[in-house]
C-alpha positions in Angstrom: 20.3 -1.4 -4.4 21.9 -2.5 -0.8 20.1 -0.8 1.6 22.2 -2.6 4.4 25.1 -0.5 4.0 23.0 2.9 3.5 23.6 5.5 5.4 21.0 8.7 6.9 22.1 10.9 4.1 21.6 7.9 1.7 18.3 6.9 3.0 17.0 10.6 2.4 18.4 10.5 -0.8 16.5 7.2 -2.0 13.0 8.0 -4.1 11.3 4.2 -2.2 12.5 5.6 1.6 11.2 9.1 0.5 7.9 7.9 -1.1 7.5 6.1 2.3 8.3 8.0 4.8 6.1 10.9 3.2 3.0 9.2 2.5 3.4 5.0 2.5 1.3 3.1 0.1 0.7 -0.7 0.1 3.6 -1.4 -1.8 6.5 1.0 0.0 4.5 0.2 3.6 4.6 -3.6 3.0 8.4 -3.5 1.7 9.7 -1.1 4.5 8.2 -3.4 7.4 9.4 -6.3 6.4 13.0 -4.7 5.9 12.9 -3.0 9.3 11.8 -6.1 11.3 15.0 -8.2 8.9 17.0 -5.7 9.3 16.9 -4.3 13.0 20.0 -2.9 13.8 19.7 0.0 10.2 16.2 0.8 12.9 17.9 3.7 14.6 18.7 5.2 11.0 15.9 4.4 9.6 13.9 6.3 12.1 16.2 9.3 11.8 16.2 9.4 8.5 12.0 9.3 8.5 11.5 12.0 10.6 13.9 14.5 9.1 11.7 13.7 5.5 9.0 14.0 7.3 9.5 17.6 8.6 10.3 18.9 4.8 7.4 20.5 2.8 8.1 21.7 -0.2 5.3 24.5 0.3 7.5 27.6 0.1 10.2 29.6 -2.0 12.5 31.8 0.4 15.2 33.4 -1.1 17.8 31.6 1.0 21.4 31.4 1.2 23.3 28.3 2.5 23.8 29.7 5.6 20.3 30.5 6.6 19.5 26.8 5.4 22.3 25.6 7.6 20.7 27.6 10.4 17.1 26.3 9.8 19.0 22.7 10.2 20.1 23.8 14.0 16.9 25.2 14.9 14.9 22.3 14.0 16.8 19.5 15.7 17.7 22.0 18.7 13.3 21.8 18.8 13.7 18.5 18.1 15.9 18.0 21.5 13.2 19.2 23.8 10.2 16.8 22.5 10.9 12.7 23.3 9.4 11.3 19.7 10.6 8.2 18.1 14.0 8.4 19.0 16.0 7.0 22.4 17.9 9.8 24.5 21.2 8.7 23.2 20.0 9.0 19.2 19.1 12.1 19.5 22.5 13.0 20.4 24.1 11.4 18.4 21.5 12.9 15.3 22.1 16.5 17.0 26.1 15.9 16.9 25.4 14.7 13.1 22.7 17.8 11.7 25.6 19.6 10.0 26.8 17.1 7.8 23.5 16.0 7.0 22.0 19.3 6.7 24.6 19.7 3.8 23.7 16.2 2.2 20.1 17.6 1.9 21.2 21.2 0.9 21.3 20.3 -3.1 17.9 18.6 -2.5 16.3 21.7 -0.9 18.0 23.9 -4.1 16.6 21.6 -6.6 13.7 22.4 -5.5 13.5 26.1 -5.0 13.5 26.0 -1.5 11.5 24.2 1.5 9.5 24.8 4.7 10.5 23.7 7.8 8.8 23.2 10.8 11.4 25.9 13.4 10.2 28.4 16.3 11.0 31.9 15.5 11.6 32.1 12.0 8.4 33.9 11.8 8.9 34.8 7.6 7.9 32.0 6.5 4.2 32.9 7.1 3.2 29.3 8.8 2.6 28.4 12.4 4.4 25.1 13.6 3.0 22.3 14.5 2.9 21.4 18.1 2.4 18.5 19.7 -1.4 18.3 20.5 -1.8 18.6 16.9 -3.9 15.9 15.4 -2.4 14.5 12.1 -4.6 12.2 9.9 -4.0 9.4 7.5 -6.7 7.6 4.9 -7.0 4.9 2.7 -9.5 4.7 0.0 -11.5 1.9 -1.8 -8.9 -0.8 -2.9 -5.8 0.7 -1.4 -4.6 -0.8 2.2 -1.3 1.0 4.8 0.8 0.9 7.1 2.2 3.7 9.0 4.8 3.9 11.9 4.0 6.1 14.9 6.2 8.5 16.5 6.6 5.6 19.7 7.3 2.8 17.2 3.6 1.2 17.3 2.5 0.2 13.8 -1.1 0.1 12.8 -2.1 -1.4 8.9 -4.8 0.3 7.9 -8.2 -1.3 6.1 -9.5 -0.2 2.9 -11.2 2.8 3.8 -10.3 3.6 6.8 -8.4 6.1 8.9 -6.2 7.1 11.7 -6.0 10.3 13.5 -2.8 10.6 15.8 -0.3 12.6 17.3 3.2 13.1 16.0 4.7 13.7 19.7 2.9 11.8 22.1 2.8 14.0 24.9 0.9 14.3 28.3 -0.4 10.9 30.6 -1.4 8.1 27.1 -0.8 7.9 23.6 -4.5 8.4 22.3 -5.7 7.7 18.2 -8.6 7.9 16.5 -9.7 5.1 14.2 -12.7 5.2 11.3 -13.3 2.0 9.7 -10.7 -1.2 10.6 -6.7 -1.7 11.5 -4.4 -3.6 13.0 -2.8 -2.4 16.5 0.6 -3.9 17.2 1.6 -1.6 20.5 5.1 -0.4 21.5 4.8 -1.3 25.4 5.3 1.2 27.5 3.3 0.9 31.0 3.9 4.6 32.2 2.0 5.5 29.2 -1.4 3.7 27.9 -2.1 3.5 24.4 -5.9 4.1 23.3 -8.1 4.0 20.2 -11.3 5.7 20.1 -13.9 4.4 18.0 -16.9 6.0 18.2 -17.9 6.0 21.6 -15.6 3.3 22.9 -12.4 3.0 24.5 -9.9 0.9 24.0 -7.1 0.7 26.2 -3.2 -1.1 26.3 0.0 -0.9 27.6 1.3 -3.4 25.0 -0.4 -5.5 22.8 -1.6 -6.2 19.1 -5.4 -6.6 18.4 -7.6 -5.8 15.3 -10.6 -3.5 14.9 -12.9 -3.4 12.8 -16.0 -0.2 12.9 -17.3 -0.7 9.4 -20.9 -2.2 10.9 -20.8 -1.5 14.5 -18.0 -2.0 17.0 -16.0 -5.8 16.7 -12.8 -5.5 18.5 -10.7 -8.9 18.5 -7.2 -8.8 21.1 -4.6 -10.9 19.3 -2.0 -10.9 22.4 -1.2 -8.8 25.4 -4.3 -7.7 28.2 -7.1 -5.2 26.2 -9.8 -2.7 28.9 -12.8 -1.6 26.7 -14.7 0.4 27.9 -17.6 3.2 26.9 -19.3 6.1 27.4 -21.7 4.4 29.7 -19.0 3.3 31.8 -19.5 -0.3 30.7 -15.6 -2.0 30.8 -14.2 -5.7 30.0 -11.1 -6.9 30.5 -9.7 -9.0 27.1 -7.3 -11.7 27.1 -5.4 -12.9 24.1 -8.3 -14.4 21.5 -11.1 -13.0 23.6 -13.5 -10.5 21.0 -15.9 -8.1 21.9 -18.9 -6.7 19.9 -21.4 -3.4 19.8 -23.9 -4.3 17.5 -25.7 -1.6 16.0 -29.0 -2.6 18.0 -27.2 -2.3 21.2 -26.3 -5.5 22.2 -23.0 -6.3 23.6 -21.3 -9.8 23.2 -18.4 -11.3 24.6 -16.9 -14.2 22.2 -13.5 -16.5 21.4 -12.2 -15.6 17.5 -9.7 -17.3 15.8 -6.8 -14.4 15.1 -6.1 -16.3 11.3 -9.5 -15.8 9.8 -10.4 -12.5 11.6 -6.8 -11.3 10.9 -6.5 -12.4 7.4 -7.2 -9.5 5.2 -3.9 -7.8 6.6 -2.1 -10.9 4.4 -4.4 -10.5 1.7 -7.2 -12.8 2.6 -10.4 -11.7 2.2 -12.7 -13.7 4.1 -16.6 -14.1 3.9 -18.3 -17.4 6.8 -22.1 -17.4 6.0 -21.7 -13.9 4.9 -25.3 -12.8 2.6 -25.1 -10.8 -0.8 -25.2 -7.2 0.1 -22.4 -8.1 3.3 -20.2 -9.7 0.3 -21.0 -6.6 -1.9 -19.6 -4.5 1.1 -16.6 -6.1 1.5 -15.5 -5.9 -2.6 -16.1 -2.9 -2.9 -13.9 -1.6 0.1 -11.5 -4.6 -0.9 -11.2 -4.0 -5.0 -12.5 -0.1 -4.6 -14.9 -0.8 -7.5 -18.5 -0.2 -7.4 -21.5 -2.7 -8.3 -24.9 -1.9 -9.7 -27.3 -4.9 -9.1 -30.2 -4.7 -12.8 -33.8 -5.9 -11.5 -34.7 -9.3 -10.8 -31.5 -10.2 -8.8 -32.0 -11.7 -5.4 -30.0 -13.7 -3.2 -31.6 -14.9 -0.3 -28.5 -17.6 0.3 -25.4 -16.9 2.5 -21.7 -17.4 1.1 -18.6 -18.8 2.6 -15.5 -18.4 0.7 -11.7 -17.9 1.2 -9.5 -15.9 -1.6 -5.6 -15.1 -1.1 -4.3 -12.3 -3.3 -6.9 -13.4 -5.7 -8.4 -11.0 -8.9 -11.9 -9.3 -8.4 -12.7 -11.8 -11.7 -11.0 -14.9 -9.7 -13.8 -13.9 -7.1 -16.7 -13.3 -9.1 -16.0 -16.9 -10.7 -16.2 -18.7 -7.9 -19.0 -17.0 -6.3 -21.6 -17.1 -9.8 -21.4 -20.7 -9.1 -23.8 -20.2 -5.6 -25.4 -17.4 -6.8 -26.2 -17.7 -10.6 -25.5 -14.5 -11.9 -23.7 -12.9 -15.2 -21.1 -10.3 -14.3 -19.4 -7.4 -16.5 -16.4 -5.4 -15.4 -16.0 -2.3 -16.8 -13.0 0.0 -14.7 -14.1 0.5 -11.4 -17.7 -0.6 -12.6 -18.9 -3.7 -12.2 -22.9 -4.8 -13.4 -24.5 -8.0 -12.1 -27.7 -9.7 -14.1 -29.7 -12.6 -13.2 -27.9 -15.6 -15.5 -31.2 -16.3 -17.6 -31.3 -12.9 -18.7 
């Protein structure tokens, strides 16, 4: 498989690419993120092919002829021409010129799946409304999973486990606003004319082009890696962050601004689970999110000690082996259930 030689049509027909474009999981997200970084010349084709795939939903089975499918493609591409989403103007122009060629390639796929519902204007017999520019999409990751997504402006977001992001497909208007729950790392595409805003709880982080991490599992912790960031809350208090600055809004209401080590804060996105003088309950919460498990503690367990440790791409069993030396417990892993008992029982 040599993706460097792929055309837009080839990408559309590729199972791995379609999986990533429709609903990226950890594996496909990691693969395509690295592939695009290593092959910037193909970025234009990738974005165009991804846009086509994302505008197809196998949710309706109209009885249409080939001419109808071609007409539907023409309408959707003409509509897209009125929106500036993930492509530059010259990309859209070349895309429109080739829509019939792309439609011809997609046609067998559509017929094979007994038709498709396309987001088009003035095509009322399909029985669904088209997605508007203001409608928010949502991407969520369950416990034990992480995912990477690329927004319409080219911004990349890596979502940690048990997190979700709401965002607009088109980013029309004066800002690019998204809504986060959980933890994510943002690498924002620079656009001084349209600030990028992340809303988490009642706090806004406003950027022009930068990379930063937001953790809202316990309170809200915002850590700036590159660029410049303005953070404010509903009370009107604001802070300007520079690289390696961190602002923490604790549940008690206390606000702390300090420095941080980027290698530690964003270790999670590189497959490293990190504990820094964490208490036992904090550790179990992290492990439940990271591995998608549930812990059951038997009577007699009481841990007051703190634990510091770093585990790179380790299995849950290896992590527990490392911890039991400090906490003196026994463990039993049964699928997604982990039972802990005291070592002496």
